[in-house]
C-alpha positions as CSV (number, residue, x, y, z in Angstrom):
1,M,-87.8,5.4,16.8
2,N,-87.5,3.9,13.3
3,L,-91.1,3.0,12.2
4,P,-92.7,2.4,8.8
5,L,-95.6,4.8,9.5
6,P,-96.3,7.9,11.7
7,L,-96.6,7.5,15.5
8,I,-98.9,10.0,17.3
9,E,-98.8,10.2,21.1
10,V,-101.4,12.1,23.1
11,E,-102.4,12.4,26.7
12,G,-105.3,13.7,28.8
13,T,-109.0,13.1,29.1
14,P,-110.7,11.4,26.2
15,G,-111.7,14.8,24.8
16,E,-108.3,16.2,25.2
17,C,-106.7,13.2,23.6
18,G,-109.1,13.4,20.7
19,V,-108.4,17.1,20.1
20,A,-104.6,16.6,20.3
21,Y,-104.8,13.6,17.9
22,G,-107.0,15.5,15.5
23,A,-104.6,18.5,15.5
24,A,-101.5,16.3,15.1
25,A,-102.9,14.3,12.2
26,R,-105.0,17.1,10.7
27,P,-103.8,16.8,7.1
28,L,-104.0,13.0,7.1
29,I,-107.5,13.0,8.6
30,A,-108.8,15.5,6.1
31,A,-107.3,13.5,3.2
32,N,-108.6,10.2,4.5
33,T,-112.1,11.7,5.0
34,A,-112.1,13.0,1.5
35,N,-110.9,9.6,0.2
36,Y,-113.8,7.8,2.0
37,L,-116.3,10.4,0.9
38,E,-115.4,9.4,-2.7
39,R,-115.8,5.7,-1.9
40,F,-119.1,6.3,-0.3
41,A,-120.3,8.3,-3.3
42,A,-119.3,5.4,-5.5
43,T,-121.9,3.3,-3.6
44,G,-124.6,5.9,-4.0
45,L,-124.1,7.8,-0.7
46,D,-123.8,11.5,-1.3
47,R,-122.3,13.8,1.3
48,P,-125.7,14.7,3.0
49,A,-126.5,11.0,3.3
50,V,-123.1,10.3,4.8
51,R,-123.6,13.1,7.3
52,R,-127.1,11.8,8.2
53,A,-125.7,8.3,8.8
54,G,-122.8,9.8,10.8
55,S,-125.2,11.6,13.1
56,L,-127.0,8.3,13.8
57,F,-123.8,6.6,14.5
58,R,-122.7,9.4,16.8
59,A,-125.9,9.0,18.8
60,A,-125.4,5.3,19.2
61,S,-121.8,5.8,20.2
62,R,-122.7,8.5,22.7
63,Q,-125.3,6.1,24.3
64,H,-123.2,3.0,24.4
65,A,-119.5,4.1,24.4
66,P,-119.5,7.7,25.8
67,R,-115.7,7.9,26.4
68,V,-115.1,6.8,22.9
69,A,-117.6,9.4,21.7
70,D,-115.7,12.0,23.6
71,L,-112.5,11.0,21.8
72,L,-114.2,11.2,18.4
73,D,-115.8,14.5,19.1
74,G,-112.4,15.8,20.0
75,V,-110.9,14.3,16.8
76,A,-113.4,16.2,14.7
77,E,-112.6,19.5,16.6
78,G,-108.9,19.1,16.4
79,A,-108.9,18.1,12.7
80,G,-111.5,20.7,11.6
81,V,-113.6,18.0,10.0
82,P,-117.4,17.9,10.5
83,V,-118.2,15.6,13.4
84,E,-120.8,13.6,11.4
85,E,-118.1,12.9,8.8
86,I,-115.7,11.6,11.5
87,Y,-118.3,9.2,12.7
88,A,-119.1,8.1,9.2
89,L,-115.3,7.5,8.7
90,N,-115.4,5.3,11.8
91,A,-118.4,3.5,10.3
92,R,-116.9,2.9,6.9
93,T,-117.5,-0.8,7.3
94,E,-121.2,-0.3,8.0
95,L,-121.5,2.2,5.1
96,L,-119.7,0.0,2.7
97,Y,-121.2,-3.3,4.0
98,G,-122.1,-6.1,1.6
99,N,-119.3,-5.4,-0.9
100,G,-117.8,-8.9,-0.4
101,A,-114.4,-7.5,0.6
102,S,-112.1,-9.8,2.3
103,E,-109.9,-8.5,5.1
104,C,-107.2,-10.1,7.2
105,T,-106.0,-13.3,8.7
106,S,-105.6,-13.4,12.5
107,I,-103.6,-15.7,14.9
108,G,-103.7,-16.2,18.6
109,V,-101.2,-18.4,20.5
110,L,-101.4,-19.2,24.2
111,D,-98.2,-19.0,26.3
112,T,-98.3,-22.8,26.7
113,R,-97.4,-23.1,22.9
114,T,-95.0,-20.3,22.4
115,A,-91.2,-20.7,22.7
116,S,-91.1,-17.5,24.8
117,G,-93.9,-18.6,27.2
118,H,-95.8,-15.4,26.2
119,T,-99.3,-14.9,24.9
120,I,-99.2,-13.6,21.3
121,L,-101.8,-12.2,18.9
122,A,-101.0,-11.4,15.3
123,Q,-102.6,-10.5,12.0
124,N,-102.2,-9.2,8.5
125,W,-104.3,-6.1,7.8
126,D,-105.7,-6.5,4.3
127,W,-107.4,-3.6,2.7
128,H,-107.4,-1.4,-0.4
129,P,-103.8,-0.3,-1.2
130,A,-105.0,3.3,-1.5
131,Q,-105.4,3.3,2.3
132,R,-101.7,2.8,3.0
133,P,-100.8,6.6,3.0
134,Y,-103.5,7.3,5.6
135,T,-102.4,4.7,8.2
136,L,-100.7,5.5,11.5
137,L,-100.0,4.3,15.0
138,L,-102.0,6.0,17.8
139,A,-100.8,5.9,21.4
140,T,-103.0,7.4,24.1
141,R,-102.6,7.8,27.8
142,D,-105.8,8.9,29.6
143,E,-106.4,10.7,32.8
144,R,-106.5,7.4,34.7
145,G,-103.1,6.4,33.4
146,S,-104.4,3.7,31.0
147,T,-102.3,3.5,27.9
148,V,-103.4,2.1,24.5
149,L,-101.3,1.5,21.3
150,T,-103.1,0.7,18.1
151,L,-102.7,0.6,14.4
152,T,-105.4,2.6,12.8
153,E,-106.5,4.8,9.8
154,A,-106.3,8.5,10.2
155,G,-109.4,9.8,12.0
156,M,-110.2,6.4,13.4
157,L,-109.4,5.2,16.9
158,A,-108.4,1.5,16.7
159,K,-107.6,-1.6,14.7
160,A,-105.1,-4.2,15.9
161,G,-103.7,-3.0,19.3
162,F,-103.3,-3.6,23.0
163,N,-103.2,-1.7,26.3
164,D,-100.9,-1.6,29.4
165,A,-103.1,-4.2,31.2
166,G,-101.8,-6.7,28.6
167,L,-105.2,-6.9,26.8
168,G,-105.1,-7.0,23.0
169,V,-107.3,-7.4,20.0
170,C,-107.0,-8.3,16.3
171,V,-109.8,-8.0,13.9
172,N,-111.3,-9.5,10.8
173,M,-114.2,-8.4,8.6
174,L,-117.3,-10.7,8.4
175,T,-120.5,-10.2,6.4
176,S,-123.9,-11.6,7.1
177,D,-127.5,-11.2,6.1
178,R,-128.2,-9.1,9.2
179,D,-125.7,-6.4,8.3
180,G,-127.2,-3.0,7.8
181,R,-129.6,-3.0,10.7
182,P,-130.0,0.5,12.2
183,G,-128.9,1.6,15.7
184,G,-125.6,-0.1,16.0
185,V,-122.2,1.1,17.4
186,P,-119.7,1.4,14.5
187,Y,-117.3,-1.4,14.1
188,H,-114.2,0.8,14.9
189,V,-115.9,2.4,17.9
190,L,-116.5,-1.1,19.3
191,L,-112.9,-2.0,18.7
192,R,-111.8,1.1,20.7
193,A,-114.3,0.4,23.5
194,V,-112.8,-3.1,23.9
195,L,-109.3,-1.7,24.2
196,E,-110.5,0.7,26.9
197,Q,-111.2,-2.3,29.2
198,R,-108.7,-3.6,31.8
199,V,-110.0,-7.1,32.2
200,L,-110.7,-9.7,29.5
201,G,-114.2,-10.5,30.9
202,S,-115.1,-6.8,30.7
203,A,-113.8,-6.6,27.1
204,L,-116.0,-9.6,26.2
205,R,-119.0,-8.0,27.8
206,V,-118.5,-4.8,25.9
207,A,-118.1,-6.7,22.6
208,C,-121.2,-8.9,23.2
209,S,-123.5,-6.3,24.7
210,S,-122.9,-3.4,22.3
211,P,-125.6,-3.2,19.5
212,R,-124.1,-3.7,16.1
213,S,-125.0,-2.9,12.5
214,A,-122.2,-4.9,10.9
215,S,-120.6,-8.3,11.5
216,I,-117.0,-8.4,12.8
217,N,-114.6,-11.0,14.2
218,L,-112.6,-10.0,17.3
219,L,-109.6,-12.1,18.4
220,L,-109.0,-11.1,22.0
221,G,-106.3,-12.0,24.4
222,Q,-104.8,-11.0,27.7
223,A,-101.5,-11.7,29.5
224,F,-102.1,-12.0,33.2
225,A,-99.9,-11.7,36.2
226,A,-96.6,-13.6,36.4
227,G,-97.2,-17.2,36.9
228,V,-100.8,-17.1,35.7
229,P,-101.3,-18.5,32.2
230,G,-102.7,-16.0,29.6
231,E,-105.9,-16.5,27.7
232,V,-107.1,-16.0,24.1
233,V,-110.7,-16.2,22.8
234,D,-112.3,-15.4,19.4
235,L,-115.7,-13.7,19.0
236,E,-117.7,-13.7,15.9
237,V,-120.2,-10.9,16.5
238,A,-123.1,-10.3,14.2
239,P,-126.1,-8.0,14.7
240,G,-128.1,-9.9,17.4
241,D,-125.8,-12.9,18.0
242,V,-122.3,-14.0,18.9
243,G,-120.2,-17.1,18.2
244,V,-117.2,-18.2,20.3
245,L,-114.0,-20.1,19.3
246,N,-111.5,-21.2,21.9
247,P,-107.9,-22.3,21.2
248,A,-107.4,-25.9,20.1
249,D,-104.0,-27.2,21.2
250,G,-103.1,-23.6,22.2
251,V,-103.8,-22.0,18.8
252,V,-106.8,-20.2,17.3
253,T,-106.9,-18.5,13.9
254,H,-109.6,-16.7,11.9
255,A,-110.1,-15.2,8.4
256,N,-113.3,-13.7,7.0
257,H,-116.0,-16.4,7.2
258,F,-118.0,-17.6,10.2
259,E,-116.7,-20.7,11.8
260,A,-118.7,-20.8,15.1
261,L,-121.9,-18.8,14.5
262,S,-124.5,-20.8,12.5
263,T,-127.7,-18.7,13.2
264,V,-126.8,-16.1,10.5
265,H,-126.4,-16.5,6.8
266,D,-122.7,-15.9,6.0
267,T,-122.9,-13.9,2.8
268,L,-119.3,-14.8,1.9
269,R,-120.8,-18.3,1.1
270,D,-122.6,-16.7,-1.8
271,L,-119.3,-15.4,-3.2
272,G,-116.6,-17.8,-2.1
273,G,-112.9,-16.8,-1.8
274,S,-109.6,-17.5,-0.1
275,S,-111.0,-17.1,3.4
276,F,-112.2,-20.7,3.3
277,F,-108.7,-22.0,3.4
278,R,-106.6,-19.2,5.0
279,S,-107.6,-19.7,8.6
280,A,-107.2,-23.5,8.5
281,R,-103.9,-23.1,6.6
282,A,-102.6,-20.8,9.3
283,R,-103.5,-23.3,12.0
284,R,-101.7,-26.1,10.1
285,L,-98.6,-24.0,9.5
286,L,-98.3,-23.4,13.3
287,G,-97.6,-27.0,14.1
288,A,-94.3,-26.6,15.9
289,P,-94.4,-27.7,19.6
290,A,-92.8,-24.4,20.6
291,I,-94.0,-21.6,18.3
292,T,-91.6,-18.7,17.8
293,E,-92.3,-15.2,16.7
294,K,-90.4,-16.0,13.5
295,D,-92.8,-18.9,12.9
296,I,-95.8,-16.5,13.2
297,Q,-94.1,-14.0,10.9
298,G,-93.5,-16.8,8.4
299,V,-97.2,-17.6,8.4
300,L,-98.1,-14.0,7.8
301,A,-95.8,-14.1,4.8
302,D,-97.2,-17.4,3.4
303,H,-98.0,-17.5,-0.3
304,G,-100.2,-20.6,-0.4
305,G,-102.9,-19.6,-2.9
306,H,-101.0,-16.5,-4.1
307,P,-102.1,-13.8,-4.7
308,Q,-105.2,-14.4,-2.6
309,S,-103.0,-15.9,0.1
310,I,-102.5,-15.1,3.8
311,C,-99.9,-12.7,2.5
312,R,-102.3,-10.9,0.1
313,H,-101.0,-9.2,-3.1
314,D,-102.8,-6.6,-5.2
315,A,-102.8,-8.6,-8.4
316,D,-106.1,-9.9,-9.6
317,A,-109.0,-7.8,-8.5
318,P,-111.9,-7.7,-11.0
319,T,-112.6,-4.0,-10.2
320,E,-110.9,-1.0,-8.6
321,E,-113.1,-1.4,-5.5
322,D,-112.1,-5.0,-5.1
323,R,-108.4,-4.4,-4.8
324,S,-106.8,-5.7,-1.6
325,E,-103.3,-6.1,-0.2
326,S,-101.7,-7.0,3.1
327,L,-100.9,-3.4,4.0
328,Y,-99.3,-4.2,7.4
329,A,-98.4,-7.2,9.5
330,V,-98.7,-6.9,13.2
331,V,-97.5,-9.1,16.1
332,L,-98.5,-8.3,19.7
333,D,-96.6,-9.8,22.6
334,L,-99.0,-9.2,25.4
335,D,-96.6,-10.1,28.1
336,E,-93.9,-7.7,27.0
337,R,-96.5,-5.0,26.0
338,R,-94.8,-4.9,22.6
339,M,-96.0,-4.4,19.1
340,S,-93.9,-5.6,16.1
341,I,-95.0,-4.1,12.8
342,A,-93.9,-4.6,9.2
343,A,-95.0,-2.7,6.1
344,G,-96.7,-5.1,3.8
345,P,-96.9,-7.3,1.9
346,P,-95.0,-9.0,4.8
347,C,-93.1,-11.3,2.4
348,Q,-91.2,-8.1,1.3
349,A,-90.5,-6.8,4.7
350,D,-86.9,-6.4,5.6
351,T,-87.6,-6.2,9.3
352,Y,-90.3,-5.9,11.9
353,H,-90.1,-2.6,13.9
354,E,-90.7,-2.8,17.6
355,I,-92.7,-0.4,19.8
356,R,-93.0,-1.0,23.5
357,L,-95.4,0.8,25.8
358,S,-92.4,1.4,28.2
359,G,-90.8,3.5,25.5
360,L,-93.8,5.8,25.0
361,F,-94.5,9.1,26.7
362,T,-90.9,9.5,27.9
């Protein structure tokens, strides 16, 4: 399989999957952990402080997402990394919160608007370009036969991805004045807990009911049985509250500011930035009556407002910490259980590489 980044496939119980993943990606996980420890130190968090925070996040994960905690404990064992540091790695958003970083533009299109008649999610993952070497694809099949495929950073368990029940998620960073509250489940643990669900309503329940220490936007969708139209819904989850966006004319998009939740102060409003036009621009660009996958890829490669465009380029950051680029573009066809992924920036991608769940674990 010709892919632009490593693919790791593991099977078994959550603990067994975690150990196998940790062992298979051991050098990458160690390097990524060291990389984030440096980033944490730059914000004033030394290693003992990071481990104390990781211990608290482990306790919250164990209480609210025990299967995901089993996975992460296994990752630490297999990779030979202190378990508290693995949880801190998965809580990198919480530990770096408030830096004003802008991540990602996401798209959801109902089957009533796609040329294929399929429910599709898509996004650009925008983050510091130094993270590109530590990125991989993780495929897991657990003891119940549930299969998950996700883009992620080494040592983490999820980002954009989907499962064999046709349920998928894309993600955008948000920031609010409530971020930093103690006791929450880490952002990336919550993403994985959502992907462990088989039914959209259960995924929404997990996203809404899990305590949070950081704000996050989840674009969720599911393709249902043949003849039953699929569904897409966007959740803006902040500590203590949730906002909901449903598709308008079959399309929903999101960037890095709150569009539905008005009970929190969106701290991006104190900073400004391209988020305030990227989401609306993506909606406008998806105006065709029958939207193709090529149309969606074209939006992900759009340069309106370059370099702070939907297709983000590492060109004008005021500091090293503020650098950002569209590292990967991902399209999820939930009916076909297929991920198409391109190394970013997507305007430079020669092709999108396809991975189907039916081709894994063979």
